[in-house]
C-alpha positions as YAML, in Angstrom:
chain: A
units: angstrom
residues:
- id: 1
  name: MET
  ca: [-57.10, 59.88, 81.69]
- id: 2
  name: LYS
  ca: [-55.86, 56.48, 82.75]
- id: 3
  name: TYR
  ca: [-54.74, 55.73, 86.26]
- id: 4
  name: TYR
  ca: [-52.08, 53.11, 86.64]
- id: 5
  name: GLY
  ca: [-51.19, 51.24, 89.75]
- id: 6
  name: PHE
  ca: [-50.39, 47.86, 91.18]
- id: 7
  name: ASN
  ca: [-52.71, 45.27, 92.60]
- id: 8
  name: ALA
  ca: [-51.95, 45.21, 96.33]
- id: 9
  name: LEU
  ca: [-52.26, 41.40, 96.46]
- id: 10
  name: THR
  ca: [-50.66, 40.21, 93.22]
- id: 11
  name: GLY
  ca: [-48.39, 43.08, 92.17]
- id: 12
  name: GLU
  ca: [-49.90, 43.05, 88.68]
- id: 13
  name: ASN
  ca: [-50.70, 46.27, 86.83]
- id: 14
  name: ILE
  ca: [-54.22, 47.63, 87.18]
- id: 15
  name: THR
  ca: [-55.90, 50.63, 85.61]
- id: 16
  name: ASP
  ca: [-58.95, 52.84, 85.95]
- id: 17
  name: ILE
  ca: [-61.94, 51.32, 87.75]
- id: 18
  name: ASP
  ca: [-59.91, 48.45, 89.24]
- id: 19
  name: HIS
  ca: [-57.53, 51.01, 90.72]
- id: 20
  name: VAL
  ca: [-60.51, 52.98, 92.07]
- id: 21
  name: ARG
  ca: [-62.01, 49.82, 93.60]
- id: 22
  name: GLN
  ca: [-58.73, 49.05, 95.36]
- id: 23
  name: SER
  ca: [-58.40, 52.66, 96.53]
- id: 24
  name: VAL
  ca: [-61.96, 52.72, 97.92]
- id: 25
  name: ARG
  ca: [-61.32, 49.50, 99.82]
- id: 26
  name: ASP
  ca: [-58.08, 50.95, 101.24]
- id: 27
  name: ILE
  ca: [-59.75, 54.22, 102.29]
- id: 28
  name: LEU
  ca: [-62.67, 52.52, 104.01]
- id: 29
  name: LYS
  ca: [-60.54, 49.92, 105.81]
- id: 30
  name: THR
  ca: [-57.86, 52.34, 107.03]
- id: 31
  name: PRO
  ca: [-58.64, 53.87, 110.43]
- id: 32
  name: VAL
  ca: [-58.18, 57.65, 110.61]
- id: 33
  name: GLY
  ca: [-54.97, 58.38, 112.52]
- id: 34
  name: SER
  ca: [-53.20, 55.14, 111.61]
- id: 35
  name: ARG
  ca: [-50.99, 56.57, 108.84]
- id: 36
  name: ILE
  ca: [-47.97, 58.37, 110.25]
- id: 37
  name: ALA
  ca: [-47.40, 60.78, 107.37]
- id: 38
  name: ARG
  ca: [-51.09, 61.33, 106.63]
- id: 39
  name: ARG
  ca: [-53.05, 61.23, 109.90]
- id: 40
  name: THR
  ca: [-56.38, 62.28, 108.37]
- id: 41
  name: TYR
  ca: [-56.36, 59.55, 105.69]
- id: 42
  name: GLY
  ca: [-58.94, 56.78, 105.99]
- id: 43
  name: SER
  ca: [-62.42, 56.50, 107.45]
- id: 44
  name: LEU
  ca: [-64.13, 56.48, 110.82]
- id: 45
  name: LEU
  ca: [-65.64, 53.00, 110.30]
- id: 46
  name: PHE
  ca: [-63.37, 51.38, 112.89]
- id: 47
  name: ARG
  ca: [-64.67, 53.68, 115.61]
- id: 48
  name: MET
  ca: [-68.10, 52.14, 115.04]
- id: 49
  name: THR
  ca: [-67.08, 48.49, 115.05]
- id: 50
  name: ASP
  ca: [-68.91, 47.52, 118.22]
- id: 51
  name: SER
  ca: [-72.05, 49.59, 117.64]
- id: 52
  name: ALA
  ca: [-75.49, 48.01, 117.60]
- id: 53
  name: ASP
  ca: [-76.79, 46.97, 114.18]
- id: 54
  name: ASN
  ca: [-79.80, 49.27, 113.80]
- id: 55
  name: PRO
  ca: [-80.98, 51.96, 111.35]
- id: 56
  name: ALA
  ca: [-79.09, 54.74, 113.17]
- id: 57
  name: PHE
  ca: [-75.87, 52.71, 113.00]
- id: 58
  name: LYS
  ca: [-76.33, 52.14, 109.26]
- id: 59
  name: LEU
  ca: [-76.87, 55.87, 108.73]
- id: 60
  name: GLN
  ca: [-73.65, 56.63, 110.64]
- id: 61
  name: LEU
  ca: [-71.78, 54.08, 108.51]
- id: 62
  name: MET
  ca: [-73.10, 55.63, 105.31]
- id: 63
  name: ALA
  ca: [-72.05, 59.11, 106.48]
- id: 64
  name: ALA
  ca: [-68.58, 57.88, 107.43]
- id: 65
  name: CYS
  ca: [-68.16, 56.20, 104.03]
- id: 66
  name: TYR
  ca: [-69.39, 59.18, 102.06]
- id: 67
  name: THR
  ca: [-67.24, 61.66, 104.00]
- id: 68
  name: ALA
  ca: [-64.06, 59.59, 103.59]
- id: 69
  name: LEU
  ca: [-64.61, 58.88, 99.90]
- id: 70
  name: LEU
  ca: [-65.56, 62.46, 99.11]
- id: 71
  name: ARG
  ca: [-62.30, 63.62, 100.66]
- id: 72
  name: TRP
  ca: [-59.89, 60.94, 99.47]
- id: 73
  name: GLU
  ca: [-61.26, 59.57, 96.17]
- id: 74
  name: PRO
  ca: [-61.95, 62.43, 93.73]
- id: 75
  name: ARG
  ca: [-62.22, 60.08, 90.73]
- id: 76
  name: ILE
  ca: [-65.74, 58.95, 91.61]
- id: 77
  name: LEU
  ca: [-69.14, 60.49, 92.13]
- id: 78
  name: ILE
  ca: [-71.11, 58.44, 94.65]
- id: 79
  name: GLU
  ca: [-74.80, 58.12, 93.89]
- id: 80
  name: LYS
  ca: [-75.85, 55.42, 96.33]
- id: 81
  name: ILE
  ca: [-74.46, 53.77, 99.45]
- id: 82
  name: THR
  ca: [-76.22, 50.75, 100.91]
- id: 83
  name: ILE
  ca: [-75.20, 48.97, 104.09]
- id: 84
  name: THR
  ca: [-76.03, 45.27, 104.25]
- id: 85
  name: SER
  ca: [-75.47, 42.55, 106.84]
- id: 86
  name: PRO
  ca: [-75.42, 39.21, 104.99]
- id: 87
  name: GLU
  ca: [-74.54, 37.36, 108.21]
- id: 88
  name: ALA
  ca: [-74.42, 38.18, 111.90]
- id: 89
  name: ALA
  ca: [-71.53, 40.53, 112.77]
- id: 90
  name: GLN
  ca: [-70.78, 41.13, 109.08]
- id: 91
  name: VAL
  ca: [-71.18, 44.51, 107.38]
- id: 92
  name: VAL
  ca: [-70.83, 45.14, 103.65]
- id: 93
  name: VAL
  ca: [-70.81, 48.58, 102.02]
- id: 94
  name: ASP
  ca: [-72.40, 48.52, 98.55]
- id: 95
  name: LEU
  ca: [-71.48, 51.51, 96.39]
- id: 96
  name: GLU
  ca: [-72.95, 52.76, 93.15]
- id: 97
  name: GLY
  ca: [-71.83, 55.80, 91.24]
- id: 98
  name: THR
  ca: [-69.99, 57.19, 88.27]
- id: 99
  name: TYR
  ca: [-66.32, 57.09, 87.38]
- id: 100
  name: SER
  ca: [-65.67, 60.78, 86.68]
- id: 101
  name: ALA
  ca: [-63.00, 60.38, 83.99]
- id: 102
  name: THR
  ca: [-65.19, 58.35, 81.63]
- id: 103
  name: GLY
  ca: [-68.73, 58.75, 82.92]
- id: 104
  name: GLN
  ca: [-68.83, 54.96, 83.30]
- id: 105
  name: PRO
  ca: [-71.17, 53.72, 86.03]
- id: 106
  name: PHE
  ca: [-69.71, 51.44, 88.66]
- id: 107
  name: SER
  ca: [-71.06, 49.19, 91.36]
- id: 108
  name: PHE
  ca: [-69.05, 47.21, 93.87]
- id: 109
  name: SER
  ca: [-69.11, 45.95, 97.44]
- id: 110
  name: VAL
  ca: [-66.58, 46.32, 100.24]
- id: 111
  name: PRO
  ca: [-66.82, 44.06, 103.31]
- id: 112
  name: VAL
  ca: [-65.81, 46.18, 106.30]
- id: 113
  name: ARG
  ca: [-66.63, 43.96, 109.26]
...
């Protein structure tokens, strides 16, 4: 099954894994409670913005990502979530998994802070 949508930045048509990538980015960057018609949409990442960068914080980030994506993005099966900090005060979520419709593996990164 193909998913069709529009690129949020350019307005061009996108399909399948590009649509999933855009959806994942939107889910992770949308604070829960910020959508009027869908209050539970999004992730809890913004509640952790000022937390200390330590192993417990990274585990909380991974849990928040997994929970949000499990609920809101049924087209993927997440196999691995890695939290990296390439620079001070920067957090990147690296995802690996499988696109359910085709069995195609995917890997992409989402900067969240």
